Residue frames as qw, qx, qy, qz and C-alpha x, y, z in Angstrom:
[[0.323, -0.547, 0.435, 0.638, 24.37, 4.06, 27.70],
 [0.643, 0.681, -0.015, -0.350, 24.27, 4.98, 24.08],
 [0.921, 0.266, 0.117, 0.260, 26.20, 3.19, 21.34],
 [0.354, 0.811, -0.211, 0.416, 28.49, 6.21, 20.96],
 [0.457, -0.745, 0.402, -0.273, 29.51, 5.92, 24.60],
 [0.942, -0.129, 0.297, 0.086, 30.50, 2.28, 24.11],
 [0.752, 0.534, 0.025, 0.385, 32.71, 3.19, 21.16],
 [0.046, 0.873, -0.265, 0.407, 34.34, 6.07, 23.01],
 [0.690, -0.610, 0.360, -0.150, 35.31, 3.76, 25.85],
 [0.951, 0.133, 0.142, 0.242, 37.35, 1.48, 23.56],
 [0.345, -0.731, 0.338, 0.481, 41.02, 2.42, 23.54],
 [0.239, -0.319, 0.679, 0.617, 42.45, 3.09, 20.09],
 [0.512, 0.532, 0.665, -0.113, 39.11, 2.97, 18.28],
 [0.253, 0.841, -0.055, -0.476, 40.07, 5.93, 16.07],
 [0.163, -0.458, 0.746, 0.455, 42.49, 3.85, 14.02],
 [0.487, 0.264, 0.832, 0.031, 39.78, 1.61, 12.53],
 [0.464, 0.812, 0.260, -0.241, 38.20, 4.22, 10.24],
 [0.068, 0.802, -0.487, -0.340, 41.67, 5.11, 8.97],
 [0.354, -0.218, 0.888, 0.195, 42.53, 1.46, 8.30],
 [0.531, 0.497, 0.682, -0.072, 39.25, 0.88, 6.47],
 [0.337, 0.886, -0.026, -0.319, 39.81, 3.99, 4.34],
 [0.085, -0.639, 0.696, 0.316, 43.32, 2.83, 3.42],
 [0.456, 0.059, 0.883, 0.093, 42.08, -0.66, 2.52],
 [0.502, 0.708, 0.456, -0.196, 39.31, 0.83, 0.35],
 [0.224, 0.878, -0.256, -0.336, 41.66, 3.23, -1.46],
 [0.219, -0.453, 0.822, 0.266, 44.27, 0.51, -2.09],
 [0.506, 0.273, 0.818, 0.006, 41.63, -1.94, -3.37],
 [0.444, 0.819, 0.268, -0.245, 40.01, 0.69, -5.61],
 [0.064, 0.809, -0.468, -0.349, 43.44, 1.70, -6.95],
 [0.338, -0.245, 0.882, 0.218, 44.42, -1.89, -7.72],
 [0.524, 0.502, 0.685, -0.061, 41.14, -2.57, -9.52],
 [0.323, 0.892, 0.002, -0.315, 41.57, 0.64, -11.52],
 [0.079, -0.649, 0.680, 0.332, 45.12, -0.34, -12.52],
 [0.476, 0.054, 0.873, 0.095, 43.90, -3.82, -13.49],
 [0.507, 0.706, 0.472, -0.145, 41.25, -2.33, -15.78],
 [0.211, 0.902, -0.215, -0.308, 43.59, 0.22, -17.34],
 [0.021, 0.631, -0.748, -0.205, 46.58, -2.07, -17.88],
 [0.717, 0.011, 0.671, -0.190, 44.66, -5.32, -18.31],
 [0.265, -0.021, 0.821, 0.505, 44.58, -7.57, -21.35],
 [0.413, 0.289, -0.045, -0.862, 42.14, -5.91, -23.76],
 [0.472, 0.077, -0.770, -0.423, 41.44, -9.16, -25.64],
 [0.205, -0.198, -0.901, 0.329, 40.40, -10.82, -22.38],
 [0.195, 0.360, 0.403, -0.819, 38.03, -7.94, -21.58],
 [0.448, 0.239, -0.418, -0.754, 36.59, -8.09, -25.10],
 [0.388, -0.046, -0.910, -0.136, 35.96, -11.83, -24.67],
 [0.076, -0.315, -0.769, 0.551, 34.23, -11.22, -21.34],
 [0.284, 0.316, 0.077, -0.902, 32.16, -8.39, -22.80],
 [0.542, 0.188, -0.526, -0.627, 30.84, -10.61, -25.60],
 [0.009, -0.078, 0.977, -0.198, 30.31, -13.63, -23.36],
 [0.441, 0.310, 0.624, -0.566, 26.54, -13.23, -22.84],
 [0.633, 0.578, 0.010, -0.515, 25.81, -12.86, -26.58],
 [0.223, 0.500, -0.798, -0.253, 28.39, -15.33, -27.86],
 [0.913, -0.023, 0.043, -0.405, 26.70, -18.64, -28.76],
 [0.769, 0.346, -0.512, 0.166, 29.99, -20.50, -29.29],
 [0.788, -0.594, -0.044, 0.154, 31.72, -22.10, -26.34]]
């Protein structure tokens, strides 16, 4: 039996790709909102962290 046959025999297997797509879209949307509405001073501090010699 091929792998595809094993997956076809599982009842309700079609919902998993939809759930993973929803989780990805929600996560990507939340990260995008965090970047857009985030604290700009905090992002500036993180951006300069590797070249900043002061603690």
